[in-house]
C-alpha positions in Angstrom: 100.0 -336.2 -101.9 98.5 -335.0 -98.6 96.4 -332.4 -100.0 95.1 -334.7 -102.8 94.0 -337.1 -100.1 92.4 -334.3 -98.0 90.4 -333.1 -101.1 89.4 -336.4 -102.3 91.4 -336.9 -105.5 94.8 -337.7 -106.6 97.1 -337.6 -109.7 96.4 -341.2 -110.5 92.6 -340.5 -110.7 93.1 -338.3 -113.9 96.0 -340.3 -115.5 93.7 -343.1 -116.9 92.5 -342.0 -120.1 91.6 -338.3 -120.7 89.9 -339.2 -124.0 87.1 -340.8 -122.0 86.9 -337.9 -119.2 83.4 -336.8 -118.5 82.4 -333.3 -116.9 83.0 -334.7 -113.4 86.6 -335.1 -114.2 87.0 -331.8 -115.9 85.3 -330.1 -112.8 87.7 -331.7 -110.4 90.7 -330.6 -112.7 89.3 -327.0 -112.5 88.8 -327.4 -108.9 92.3 -328.4 -108.5 93.7 -325.5 -110.5 91.5 -322.9 -108.7 92.8 -324.6 -105.3 96.5 -324.3 -106.4 96.1 -321.0 -108.0 94.7 -319.5 -104.9 97.3 -320.9 -102.7 100.0 -319.4 -104.9 98.3 -316.1 -105.3 97.8 -315.9 -101.6 101.5 -317.0 -101.0 102.8 -314.5 -103.4 100.8 -311.7 -101.8 102.0 -312.6 -98.3 105.7 -312.8 -99.2 105.4 -309.6 -101.1 104.1 -307.8 -98.0 106.7 -309.5 -95.9 109.5 -308.4 -98.2 108.1 -304.8 -97.9 108.5 -305.0 -94.0 112.2 -305.6 -94.7 112.5 -303.0 -97.3 113.2 -305.4 -100.2 112.0 -303.6 -103.3 112.4 -305.8 -106.4 110.2 -303.6 -108.7 112.3 -300.6 -107.8 115.4 -302.5 -108.7 114.1 -303.4 -112.0 113.0 -299.9 -112.7 116.2 -298.4 -111.9 118.1 -300.9 -113.9 115.9 -300.4 -116.8 116.0 -296.7 -116.6 119.9 -297.0 -116.1 120.2 -298.4 -119.8 118.9 -295.0 -121.0 121.2 -293.0 -118.8 124.4 -293.9 -120.6 
């Protein structure tokens, strides 16, 4: 994985034995989770803003579909 090589750790570094993991291993697992969580959050924010430019309103569709259930 390219990002793992750039950040200095890979999947095989954690697969050896988690019962003997020390705090440094847990720290890098947390850093990896924060890194990917931040990437996903930023991507979702940007995609949502781009969808707004093209007038794609998913929340509006959901609200109208749910409110339509009570309209019958």
